[in-house]
N, C-alpha and C positions, 0 to 999 in steps of 0.2 A: 504495500499500499505507500503509494506517495503523497507526500502534500497534505494540507490542513482545504477540508473543506469550504466553499466560498460562502457560505453563511455561518459557519463559524468564524471567519475572520471579520466578516461584517458586522455581525451582533457581539462580538464578545474581546475583540482585539481593538483596543485603544492608543489614544497617542501617548499615552501615561506608561503603557503597559511596554512599549518601543523604547522609549527613555528608560524605564528601569532595567530593561534588559541586557542595552546597550553600557550602561553607567555602572552598572553592579556584576556585568558578566553572569547572571543567571540564567537559566531557561526557563520559559514560561511553558507549560504544559495545557492545554484544551482537550477536554471530552467530547467525542462527536460518535453519532448512532449510524452504523454502516450495514448495508446489506451484501453478505457475501455466499458464495456457494460452494461448497465440497460435496463430491461424489453426486451432484444434480440435486443437493438437497439444500433450500434456501433456508436462510436465516437471518438473525441481525444480531448485531453485536455492539457491545461500548467499547471503543478502544481511547486511552489516553495517549495522546500523541505529544511531542516537543512542537508547539506551535512559532514558538521565537528562540533564536540563538544569536549569542553575540557571538559566535565562532564561525565567522564569515571571511574565505579568505579574497574576497574581491575588493573588502572596504576597510578601512581602520579609522581609529580615530587617535589622535595625539595625545601627547602626555598632559594637556591642560584640558581635555575631554571637554570640548566643546564646539569643535569642528571636526565632520566627518571631510575623509578625503577617499578618492577613487583612486586604486591603484590601476595602471594600466597593464593589460595583459597582452 
């Protein structure tokens, strides 16, 4: 399973969550209900997944922690 579902992002992740994740380095988890199939049997499952993480290798934050810099790949 990849990513966080769009309704979860729009309803439960706010700017304060992004700031807290970025400045403290803690991961944010969100619960999602998903429909899965195993051996042709459908069922629903609640998944607790990482929604925000400060471990992004394409963006860095400088020592003063006030400016987001993008690295060139």
